[in-house]
Structures are given as structure tokens and as C-alpha cells.
C-alpha positions as CSV (number, residue, x, y, z in Angstrom):
1,M,141.3,69.6,106.5
2,F,141.8,69.0,102.6
3,R,138.0,69.2,102.2
4,L,137.6,72.6,104.0
5,I,140.3,74.1,102.0
6,L,138.9,72.7,98.7
7,L,135.4,74.3,99.7
8,L,136.9,77.6,100.8
9,M,138.8,77.8,97.6
10,I,135.7,77.0,95.6
11,A,133.5,79.6,97.2
12,A,136.4,82.3,97.1
13,L,136.9,81.4,93.2
14,Y,133.1,81.8,92.5
15,L,132.7,84.9,94.4
16,I,135.8,86.4,92.7
17,L,135.0,85.0,89.1
18,T,131.3,86.0,89.2
19,L,132.0,89.6,90.1
20,P,131.2,90.9,86.4
21,V,128.2,88.7,86.6
22,L,126.8,90.4,89.4
23,L,127.1,93.7,87.2
24,V,125.3,92.1,84.6
25,I,122.5,90.6,86.9
26,W,122.2,94.1,88.4
27,I,121.5,95.6,84.8
28,I,119.2,92.9,84.0
29,G,117.3,93.7,87.1
30,Q,116.7,97.3,86.0
31,K,114.6,96.2,83.4
32,N,113.6,92.8,84.2
33,P,113.6,91.7,87.9
34,G,111.8,88.2,87.3
35,L,114.9,87.3,85.0
36,R,117.5,88.8,87.3
37,D,116.1,86.5,89.9
38,R,115.8,83.4,87.8
39,V,119.6,83.7,86.6
40,A,120.8,84.2,90.1
41,R,118.9,81.2,91.4
42,A,120.3,79.0,88.7
43,M,123.8,80.2,89.7
44,I,123.5,79.5,93.4
45,R,122.1,76.3,92.8
46,W,124.8,75.5,90.6
47,I,127.4,76.3,93.1
48,F,125.8,74.8,96.1
49,K,125.7,71.5,94.2
50,V,129.2,71.7,93.5
51,I,130.1,72.3,97.2
52,L,127.9,69.8,98.3
53,A,129.7,67.2,95.9
54,A,133.2,68.3,96.9
55,A,132.1,67.9,100.7
56,G,130.9,64.3,100.0
57,V,127.4,64.9,101.3
58,K,124.9,62.0,100.6
59,V,121.5,62.9,100.8
60,T,118.3,60.6,101.1
61,V,115.3,62.6,100.0
62,I,111.7,61.5,101.6
63,G,108.3,63.3,100.3
64,E,109.8,65.7,97.9
65,E,106.4,64.9,95.8
66,K,104.5,66.4,98.8
67,I,105.6,70.0,98.2
68,P,102.9,71.9,96.1
69,K,104.1,72.9,92.8
70,D,101.3,75.2,92.0
71,T,101.8,77.8,95.0
72,A,104.5,79.6,97.3
73,V,104.9,77.6,100.7
74,L,106.6,78.5,104.0
75,Y,109.2,75.8,104.7
76,T,110.1,75.1,108.5
77,G,113.4,73.4,109.1
78,N,115.6,72.3,112.0
79,H,118.9,74.0,111.8
80,R,122.0,72.3,112.8
81,S,124.6,73.3,110.2
82,I,125.3,76.0,107.5
83,F,124.8,72.9,105.0
84,D,121.3,72.8,106.0
85,I,120.7,75.8,103.5
86,L,122.6,74.4,100.6
87,I,120.9,71.0,100.9
88,T,117.4,72.2,101.3
89,Y,118.0,75.2,98.4
90,V,119.0,73.1,95.7
91,R,115.7,71.0,96.0
92,T,113.4,74.0,95.9
93,P,111.0,74.0,93.0
94,R,110.5,77.6,92.8
95,A,112.1,80.8,93.9
96,T,112.6,80.5,97.9
97,G,114.0,83.3,99.9
98,Y,115.7,82.3,103.2
99,V,115.1,84.1,106.6
100,A,118.8,84.6,108.1
101,K,120.4,86.7,111.0
102,K,121.6,90.2,110.0
103,E,125.1,89.7,110.6
104,L,125.3,87.5,107.3
105,G,123.9,90.4,105.4
106,G,127.1,92.2,106.0
107,I,129.3,89.8,104.3
108,P,130.6,91.4,101.0
109,L,129.6,89.8,97.8
110,F,127.8,86.8,99.7
111,S,125.2,89.5,100.7
112,L,124.7,90.7,97.4
113,W,123.8,87.1,95.9
114,A,121.8,86.5,99.0
115,R,119.7,89.4,98.2
116,Y,119.1,88.4,94.4
117,I,117.6,85.3,95.9
118,N,115.3,87.0,98.0
119,C,116.9,86.1,101.4
120,L,115.3,88.3,104.3
121,F,117.9,89.6,107.0
122,F,116.9,90.6,110.5
123,N,118.2,91.4,113.9
124,R,116.9,88.7,116.2
125,D,117.1,91.1,119.2
126,D,115.2,93.9,117.4
127,L,111.3,93.4,117.9
128,K,110.5,96.0,115.2
129,E,112.9,94.4,112.8
130,G,111.3,91.1,113.3
131,M,108.0,92.4,112.6
132,K,109.0,94.0,109.2
133,M,110.8,90.5,108.3
134,I,107.4,88.8,109.0
135,L,105.6,91.3,106.6
136,D,108.0,91.2,104.0
137,G,108.0,87.2,104.1
138,I,104.0,87.7,103.9
139,A,104.7,89.8,100.9
140,M,106.7,87.4,99.1
141,L,104.5,84.4,99.6
142,K,101.8,86.5,98.0
143,D,104.0,87.3,95.3
144,G,104.4,83.5,94.5
145,K,107.7,82.9,96.0
146,S,108.4,80.5,98.8
147,V,109.9,81.2,102.3
148,F,112.3,79.0,104.3
149,I,112.7,79.5,108.3
150,F,114.4,77.8,110.9
151,P,111.8,78.6,113.8
152,E,114.3,77.4,116.4
153,G,115.7,81.0,115.8
154,T,119.2,79.8,116.2
155,R,121.5,76.7,115.2
156,N,120.8,73.8,117.6
157,K,124.3,72.9,119.2
158,N,123.0,69.9,121.1
159,D,124.9,66.8,121.0
160,S,122.1,65.1,119.0
161,D,119.4,66.1,116.4
162,L,116.6,65.7,119.2
163,P,114.8,67.2,121.0
164,L,114.7,70.3,119.0
165,L,114.9,74.0,120.3
166,P,111.2,75.5,121.1
167,F,109.9,77.0,117.9
168,H,109.2,80.9,117.7
169,E,105.4,81.2,117.0
170,G,106.0,84.5,115.3
171,S,107.1,83.7,111.8
172,F,104.3,81.0,111.4
173,K,102.2,84.2,111.0
174,M,103.6,84.3,107.5
175,A,101.4,81.3,106.6
176,S,98.1,82.4,108.5
177,K,98.3,85.7,106.9
178,S,99.1,84.6,103.2
179,G,97.2,81.7,103.2
180,C,100.3,79.5,102.0
181,P,100.9,76.0,103.2
182,I,103.4,75.1,105.8
183,V,105.9,72.3,104.6
184,P,107.6,70.6,107.4
185,T,111.1,70.0,106.6
186,A,113.0,67.7,108.5
187,L,116.9,67.3,108.4
188,C,119.0,64.3,110.0
189,N,122.7,64.3,110.6
190,T,123.8,67.6,109.1
191,I,126.1,68.4,111.8
192,S,128.2,65.5,110.9
193,I,129.3,67.2,107.8
194,W,131.4,70.1,109.5
195,E,130.2,71.5,112.9
196,G,130.1,68.4,114.7
197,H,134.0,68.0,114.3
198,F,135.3,71.6,113.2
199,P,137.2,72.2,111.6
200,W,137.2,68.8,109.7
201,V,134.8,68.4,106.8
202,R,133.9,64.9,106.4
203,S,131.5,63.1,104.0
204,A,128.1,62.4,105.8
205,H,124.8,60.6,104.9
206,V,121.9,63.1,105.6
207,V,118.2,62.3,105.4
208,L,116.0,65.0,104.5
209,E,111.9,64.5,104.6
210,Y,109.2,66.8,103.6
211,G,106.0,66.6,105.6
212,D,102.3,67.1,104.4
213,P,101.3,70.5,103.6
214,I,99.6,72.1,106.3
215,Y,97.1,74.8,106.1
216,V,96.7,77.0,109.0
217,S,92.9,77.7,108.5
218,E,92.1,74.2,108.2
219,L,93.7,73.1,111.7
220,P,91.4,72.7,114.7
221,P,91.4,75.9,117.3
222,E,93.7,74.3,119.9
223,H,96.4,73.9,117.1
224,K,95.9,77.3,115.6
225,K,96.7,79.1,118.8
226,K,100.2,77.3,118.5
227,V,101.1,76.4,115.2
228,G,104.8,76.3,116.0
229,A,104.5,73.7,118.7
230,Y,102.2,71.6,116.3
231,V,104.7,71.7,113.6
232,Q,107.4,71.0,115.9
233,G,105.8,67.7,117.2
234,I,105.3,66.8,113.8
235,M,108.9,67.4,112.6
236,E,110.2,65.5,115.9
237,E,108.4,62.5,114.8
238,M,109.7,62.6,111.3
239,M,113.3,63.0,112.6
240,E,113.0,60.2,115.2
241,K,111.6,57.9,112.6
242,N,114.4,58.8,110.1
243,Q,117.3,57.9,112.6
244,K,117.4,54.4,111.8
245,L,118.2,55.4,108.1
246,L,121.5,56.8,109.1
């Protein structure tokens, strides 16, 4: 329980103490949106690293060199824990917006920071909002900003990391329409940090692996029809292999 209280205190202090910074960032954004985004990104990466260290999270990273450095990418990750976002965000080499459920966009202060780092909020039950989110994601990718999605659509609450929930195919249109590569991102054991023994936060060893970039235009016809299923298969193979590293 001590770790949970510590993490809540860190998060609360950050949100309170950076209130004046939010105003400064907003002013900067009126004249230089690019600088605003870089400042916000640097600050969020810093506080995420502090939280991960306080939580005692140890991460083994595999394949980070596979992430293209000269183009935006569509990351596809499996989702077991809120810590999935922190662990992956601190390793992104360029501005990256996360697709998240609309409810998170209503949290005071948090929502402001989330928007400054290009997060996309949408109602999962609203088809129109879903289409708008995909179009916004395509625009972001074409503008050079990466996008991170959890194509299972919700947090996987099964007892083990595998099997994954079925991937939603719609989000993969971001890659096919923008021409950006897909980077499969497989996380193992993040549920052991918190959600697996809620409310206790415990130190845990996590394995994060990045797969080879996938260009939809280069896939054979049978995989182009079901890009999500194809990527899911690759990620499940990565995760099964990495279980022995835990």
C-alpha cells in the first residue's frame, strides 16, 4: 500500500505544481505549437520515468532498434495495465499520441496534459466518433507524429497475458491510408505491477519487445484483408517466446 500512496502523491504533486506551467505551455502554443508539444512531451516523459522508478518496474527491452527513426509509425500494443502507457511512452523516439477511451479525457488537469501530447479520445460505442478518431490518427501520422493503439479495444483482464482479445480491424486503416509502418509492440507481465493484486503496487519485471515494421502495401492479399489478425498472430508469437524471460 505504501507504493500506491507514494505514486498517488507523486502524481498529485506533479499536477498541482505544474499548474503554472500549463499556462506557460498554452501561451507558447499560441505562437509555436511545435515547441509546446516538445516541452509537454519532455515533461510527461520525465514524470512517467519517476513513477516507474517509484513503482519498482524493471523493463527488459528487445528490438528497440527496429523502430524506424525517419518516419511516424503506428504502434500496436496489447493492453493489461495502465502502466502499459507509461512503459511504452518513455521509449518513443518521436512525438506519439495514444488512442484512449473518452472517459479519460474528462479528468481535470490530466486531460490537458494528454491533449498537449496529442492523445486521441473517443467513445468506443459511437461509430461516428470512431471514424473521426481514425481520420484524426491518419492526419497525425501524415504530419509526422506517431500513434499508439491498443487494438484489443479494452484492457485484457484474463488471468494470463495470452491469449489476446480479438483485434479490431478498423484502427489499422490509419496505417494503410497514411502509408506509415505498423510496429507490433508486445508487453509481458505488466499486470503484475498493480492490477493483478489491486490495490497493492509491487515491483515487477516486464518484457517489452518491438517487432519488425510492417508495411500494409507490402503484405500479400490474404493478410491485407485482415491486417489486425495478422499483427495479432505476430504479437502472440513474440509474447509466448518472452514468457521464459520473466
